[in-house]
N, C-alpha and C positions, 0 to 999 in steps of 0.2 A: 438529343435528350441524355438517353442511356448512356452514348460513350462521353457524355459530360462528366455524369453524375459518377459512372466508373472512376473515370480518371483522378474525380476528386475522391475519391474514396482511395482508391491505388498511392494518392498523394500523402494523403494523412494516414495511411498506413506503414509508409516510409518515414514519417514524422515520428511513428510511434519505433519502429525499428531503431530507430535514431536513439530515443529514449532510453528503450533499454537498452540498448548497447553501452551508454552513460553511467544508467543508473542500477541498473540490472534488477526491472523492475517494468511489468504495462500495468501498475499502476499510480496513475496519473492523476496525480490532485487539481480539481477545479479549481485551486488555489497556481496552481505554476503558473512560471510566467510566457505560456503558450496555454490560454484558457480552453480557445477551440481544440485542442487535441483533448485533453482533458473533458471536455465536451463530448468529442465524438467518441470519446470509451467509452463514457457510461452508457451512451444511445449502442454501441455494438453490442454490448453489455444485456439492454432491453429489450434489442430485436430477435438476440439469442436466448434470451429466456422467453420469449413470446414468441419464438420459432417462425421469426422473418428475417432471418440473418441467413444468406444462399450457405451451401456446402462447400462453397467456392472458399467465399470468402469466413467462413469457419474456418477451413483446415488452415487459409493463408495464417490466419489470428491461433489457432493450434500450431501451429510450425515458428512461433517467436517464443511456448509456452505461453501465450495468453489466459492470465487469469480471469476466469469466468467470476466468481464467488468473491467479493472482497471481504468479505466480513467470516472467511472460515476461522474457525478457532485452530487458533494456532497453540502447539503448546507452552508452559510455562521459561523452557529453555529455548525457546525461540525468541519470542518478547525481549525476555534479559538481555538474548543477544543484540536485539536490535537495540536495546537499551544501549548498550556499551557501544555500538556502534557510533547512536546518536552521539553519548556523550564525549566519543572519540574527536568526532567534528564540532562540535559545539560549545566541550568544557565546563557542561550543564546538566545534570538529572532532572533540570524542571523543562520539562516540554511542554512548549505553549500550544494552542488549542488549532494552527495550523500545520499539527499531525494529529489527526486524531483522535485514530487507534492507536498508535503509542502513546498518548497522552490522558488518551482514558486510562490504559494498563497501568499506568505509572500511576494516576488516583486510585486505583482500586487499588493496587500494592499498597499505599496510605493509609487508606482505610479499613480494611481488612488487618491491618498492624495496629492502626492502635483501638481495634475492638480487639485486641490478643490475638488473633488470630492463625495469623502469619507463621509460618512454618521460618523453627531453628535458620535450616539450613538454607533456606531462602534470603532471613536476615540474614544473613551473613555476608550470600554473594552481592548484595542488594549495599550493604553497607560498607564493603569491601571495593566498589568505585566510588564510594562518597556518594551514594542515595543522602537525598536532601529530605527527611523524612517530616 
């Protein structure tokens, strides 16, 4: 049983390595075309947080720069860069809910702008890419 469990874990790890190579990230959405991978990634984070993930497995995940905490607060400029990339790929700054982190950030920019609190510099950056206010 233990050997099967290790083989299964290693197979999922290899799927994550392939995902990271393609997407440059270890943040796999539960909506991804391989939902088992998203679930597995979530389980690894939970096991690590609860100190139930072995040192060997933690080291393997660390070796691919695994992101242990999903919702780290990113600087505004980093989120702006993600939006620029999203627009490049999709032709729009209207980010759907299947991208919850970026979608929430975009919503927040609109809300701050509508309340008169968005810095002019940030307004100019967003406007320069055709931001949908």
